[in-house]
N, C-alpha and C positions, 0 to 999 in steps of 0.2 A: 449446333443442333441442341434442341432442348433434350435433356436426359433426366431431369428430376421430376418426380410426380407433380403434376399441376396442382395448384393450391385452389381453395374455394373463396369466391368472392360473392357475397350476398347482395341482392338488390332488394330493397323494400317493396311491398306492394304500392300501387299508386294512391290507394286510400288506406289509412291505418286507423283502427279502432284502439285508442290508447288504454281503454280498459281491459283489452286482451292481448293485444300484439306484443307488448313488452315481455309478458310471460313466455309467449311463444318463442319470441327471439331469444330470450335467455336459455330456453331448453335447447335450442339449435346450437347456440354458441358453446354451451356446456357439453354438448355430445360430440360436436365435430370442431376440428381446428379451422377456424375462419380467418382468412388472411386480410380481408377488408370487407367493409360494409358501405353501401351506397344508399343514401336516403334520396329517394326518386318519387316524390309525391306529384300527383297530377294537380293538386291545389296550387293556387297562386296567392291564397290569402297568407298574409305575413304571420298572423297570429297561430294559424294552423301549423305553419312550417316551423315556427319557433318552439312551440310546445312538443312537437313531434321530435325536433332536433335535440331538446333538452332530454327527453326521455331515452332516446336512443345513445346519445353520447354517453350517459352514465352507464349504460350496459356495455358499450363497446369499450370505453376507456378502462373500465374496471378489469377487463380481460386483454388489455394491450391490443385491441383491434382498432386499426385506424378507420375513422368515419369521414366519408366524403359526401358532398351534396352535388346532385345533379344541377348543373348550370347556374344556380343562384350564388355567384361569386361573393356578393357583398355579405352573404350570411356566413362565409367561412370564418371570418374574425369574430363576427357578432356572436355566434354559437360556440366558438372555441373548437371548430372542426380541424380536421387534417388537411383537407383539400377539397378539390373540385373535380367532378367528371363533366367534361363537355359534350353535350350530345351532337354538337356539330364541330368537327375538326377544323374548320376554316375560321373558327373564332381566332382572335389574336393570342396565341399561346405565349409568344415572346413577351407581349405586354402584361400578361396575367402573371407570368414568372417574376417580372419586376415588381409588380404590386403585392403579390403574395409572398415573396421571398423564396430562397432556396430550399428551405425545409418543407415548404407546402407540397402535397401531392397534386400534380395535374395529370389528368387522364383525358384522352380524346377518343371519341367514338368516330371510326373511319368508314363504316359501312363495308363495302368490299373494295375500296380504293387503296392500292398499294401507294399510289402518289400522295394520297392525303395522309397515310401513315408515316411516310418518310418525312413529309413536310412538318408534321406535328412533332416528330422526334428531333428533327434538327432545330426546331424553335424552343425546345426545352421540355417536351412532355415527358412524365415519368413512364407512362406506358400507353399504348393504344389498344384500342379494342375493335375487333371486326366482327360483324353480324348483319343479319341473323344467319346463323350456321344451319338452321333447319328451315323447313317450309313454313312460312309465316305470311299472314295477310297484311301486316303492318308495313308501312312505307311503300316502296315501289316493288316490293316481293322479291327483290334480287338478293340471292343468298351469297354469303362469303364462302368461297369454295376451299375444300381441304388443301388444294395445291398453294393457295395464297398463304396459309399457315405454314406449310412445309417450306416454302421459299423464304418466308421471314424468319423462321426459326434457324435456317442455314445461313442467311446472309446478314441478319440484323441482331444486335446484341439486346436492343431495348425490349423489356417485357411485353409480351402480347396476351391480350384476353379474348377468349372465344365466348360469344354470348348470343341469345336469342333463338328460341324454339329448340332448345337442347333435348335430346333423348339419350337413352342409354348407349345406343349404338354409336351416336356422335361422340358421346364422351369417350368411348373406348377407341374410336377411330382418330380423334384429334389429341389424345393424350400425350403422344409422342412429340407433338409439334406445337404445343401451346404451354404458356407458364400459368395461366388462370383460367377457370370456368367461372363466369358470372352467371349466377342462377337466381331468378325471382319467380316470374309467373309459372314456371314449370312445377313449383312445389306449394305456393300459397294457396291454391285452390283445392289442394288435397285436404282430407279429413285430418291427416297427421303429417304436417310438413317434415317433422323430423323423420319419419319413416320414408317419406317420398324423396328426401335428399339422400337418405341411405341408399335407396334403390337406384336412383339416378346415377350416383357416383360409385356405385359397386365395382365397376371396372378399374377404378383407381387403387383398389385395395387387394 
């Protein structure tokens, strides 16, 4: 059973203004202990991804924060990143592990599927994430229930991440049964993301 306080895992906004976002991210990383950062851009433009990756890598690595990228496996080596987060757990984790090496971080989003989580773990994923944990209009709208996290924390040693439509009540409820909270859209639309993250994660302190 998970007993330690869950760690914070930041997800970038889908669109980043490089004139302002790096300073915002720096404030967040200097205010809170961030365990991991995920570059998750909506853009498919290579130049946009490269420029964002360069800017965020400098901030993250200066603070010993691993930086992973959502899905763009080929960018891991090119940008000098720490690994990849797969938005679809059915992608070949075992093959990616062979390509990226043992030191790379490989995470897999598994929706609310215990089976997909187990399969990803057996194939060599370093963590699995389940979500959305809150009410969301994204995807099929099916939530990952608290009992999934409770079962996972009791039965499986592989780290688990809770993400998607988090609120303060969910953070408090899931804190005993998850290893990480992945937080992104919940804070970036706020006037002060630093204050928003503090309010959201207050139950952890």
